[in-house]
N, C-alpha and C positions, 0 to 999 in steps of 0.2 A: 726186529727193531731199528728204526733209524739211530743213526751216530746221536742226534739231538737228546732223544728219549733216554739212551744208554749214558750220557754225560749227565742230564738233568738227574738221572737215578743216583749216579755216582756222588754227585753233589749232595742230593739229599742224603744219602746213607752216610756221607762223611759229617754232615752238619746236624745229623738226627738228634743228638743229644742236647744240642743247643736250641732247637727248634721246640723238642719236647719242654725244656725248662722254660723256655718263653710262653708255650701254650699253657704250662701249669700256672705260671704267675698271672697271666691274662684272666684265666679260670678264677683265681684267688682274687683278683682285683673286682671282677665283677661280682662274684659270691659277697664280698665285702661291701660294695655297693647295695647291693640288694638287701643284705641284712641291716645296713643303715637306714635304707629307706622303710623298711617293715618296722624297725625301732620307732623311727619318727612318726609312723602313721598310728604305731600303737600308742606311743606317748601323747601324741595329739587326740587321738579317741578317749584315751582315760581322762584327759585335762577337761575335754567337753563334758564326757559324763560327770566327773567331780563338779564343775561349774554349774550343769543343769541341775544337778542334786540339791546343790547348796544356794542356788537361787532363792532369793525372799518372795514370800506368798504374795502376789498384787492382787488377787482376785476380790480382796474385800478392802477395797480403798476408800476412805472417808473424805468426803468433800462438804465443806461448809457453803450451803447456798443462801444464807439469811441475807447476804446483801443483794444479790440478786432477785430474791422475792420482795425487799423492801422497795427495789427500783421497779420492778414490775406492778406491785401494788400501787405504787406512787404514780405510775402512767395513767392508770385507770380513773384516777379523781380529777386529773386535770382537764379532760375531755370534755 
């Protein structure tokens, strides 16, 4: 092994505890962010489903067309 590799190995060995601690912290942060994103997605999906279920039924809307029919019938007599 070259002297550079030996020095690098000794430095890594000396700082191994700090390196492992830092890696664990980074892993915990990534896990926390992942859980947060997943929770936001679940809440958003649940809210969308509840909103969709509780939406009022608009399939039978009633429209009063009496004024339109009076107008159309009135146009036929003028011609």
